[in-house]
C-alpha positions in Angstrom: 60.0 -33.3 60.2 60.3 -30.7 57.5 61.0 -27.0 58.1 57.4 -25.9 57.3 56.1 -28.3 60.0 58.6 -27.0 62.5 57.7 -23.4 61.8 54.0 -24.2 62.2 54.7 -25.9 65.5 56.7 -23.0 66.8 53.9 -20.6 65.9 51.1 -22.5 67.5 51.3 -20.8 70.9 48.2 -20.5 73.1 46.5 -17.1 72.8 47.0 -14.8 75.7 44.1 -13.0 77.3 43.9 -9.9 79.6 41.5 -8.8 82.2 41.5 -6.1 84.9 39.6 -6.5 88.2 38.5 -4.8 91.4 37.2 -6.7 94.4 34.9 -5.1 97.0 34.0 -6.2 100.5 36.3 -7.3 103.4 39.3 -7.9 101.2 42.2 -6.1 102.9 44.2 -7.6 105.8 42.9 -11.1 105.0 45.8 -12.4 102.8 43.7 -12.0 99.6 46.7 -10.5 97.7 49.1 -13.2 98.7 46.7 -16.0 97.9 45.8 -14.4 94.6 49.5 -14.3 93.8 50.0 -17.9 94.8 47.0 -19.1 92.7 48.1 -17.0 89.7 51.6 -18.3 89.9 50.5 -21.9 90.2 48.2 -21.3 87.2 50.9 -19.6 85.1 48.9 -16.4 85.0 50.9 -13.2 85.0 49.9 -9.7 86.3 49.6 -7.9 89.6 47.4 -7.3 92.6 47.3 -4.4 95.1 45.3 -2.8 97.9 43.6 0.5 97.1 43.0 3.6 99.3 39.3 2.9 98.9 39.5 -0.5 100.7 39.3 -2.6 97.6 41.8 -4.9 95.9 42.7 -4.2 92.2 44.8 -6.0 89.7 45.3 -7.3 86.2 45.5 -10.9 84.9 47.0 -12.2 81.7 47.4 -15.8 80.5 45.5 -18.6 78.7 41.7 -17.9 78.7 40.8 -20.9 80.8 43.3 -19.9 83.5 42.2 -16.3 83.5 38.6 -17.4 83.9 39.5 -19.7 86.7 41.1 -16.9 88.6 38.1 -14.6 87.9 35.8 -17.3 89.3 37.9 -17.7 92.4 38.1 -13.9 93.0 34.3 -13.5 92.6 33.2 -16.6 94.6 35.9 -17.5 97.1 38.9 -15.3 97.7 41.0 -16.0 100.8 39.4 -17.8 103.8 39.1 -14.5 105.8 37.7 -12.4 103.0 34.1 -11.5 102.4 33.6 -10.8 98.7 30.6 -8.4 98.3 31.1 -7.9 94.6 33.7 -7.9 91.8 34.1 -5.8 88.7 36.0 -7.1 85.7 37.0 -5.4 82.6 36.1 -7.2 79.4 38.5 -10.1 78.8 40.3 -9.5 75.5 43.1 -11.2 73.6 46.5 -9.6 73.5 49.5 -10.2 71.3 52.1 -10.8 73.9 52.6 -10.8 77.7 53.0 -7.5 79.4 54.3 -9.0 82.6 57.0 -11.4 83.4 55.3 -12.9 86.5 52.5 -12.2 89.0 53.4 -9.7 91.6 52.0 -7.8 94.6 52.2 -4.1 94.2 52.3 -1.6 97.1 50.9 1.9 97.1 53.6 4.5 97.4 53.8 6.1 100.8 53.4 9.9 100.7 56.6 11.8 101.5 56.7 13.4 104.9 55.7 17.0 104.4 57.6 19.5 106.5 55.4 22.4 107.4 57.3 25.5 108.3 
């Protein structure tokens, strides 16, 4: 194999796609974040998921288009067994140059500091 062929093979990396999401319904306290993380990790999709103060679940996905689309489909149509998905909003899926995240994680809202009232 010549150097040119090796360089072409090294450059032929699958494109990476990004999408944000917000899931509405009975989606908190039903293991949706954990199962989203498990499925994303299994699918080699990176990003994050978290509960919001509004009772929704938000996150971001990045990975091969087919895998991102599989997760979007699962979030919209299935979710965790205890969840009731009423609707889902997704940002437009777009190609990105490189990964932003090293893995898929669950994020937690910061807890407000105790305010001492004098």
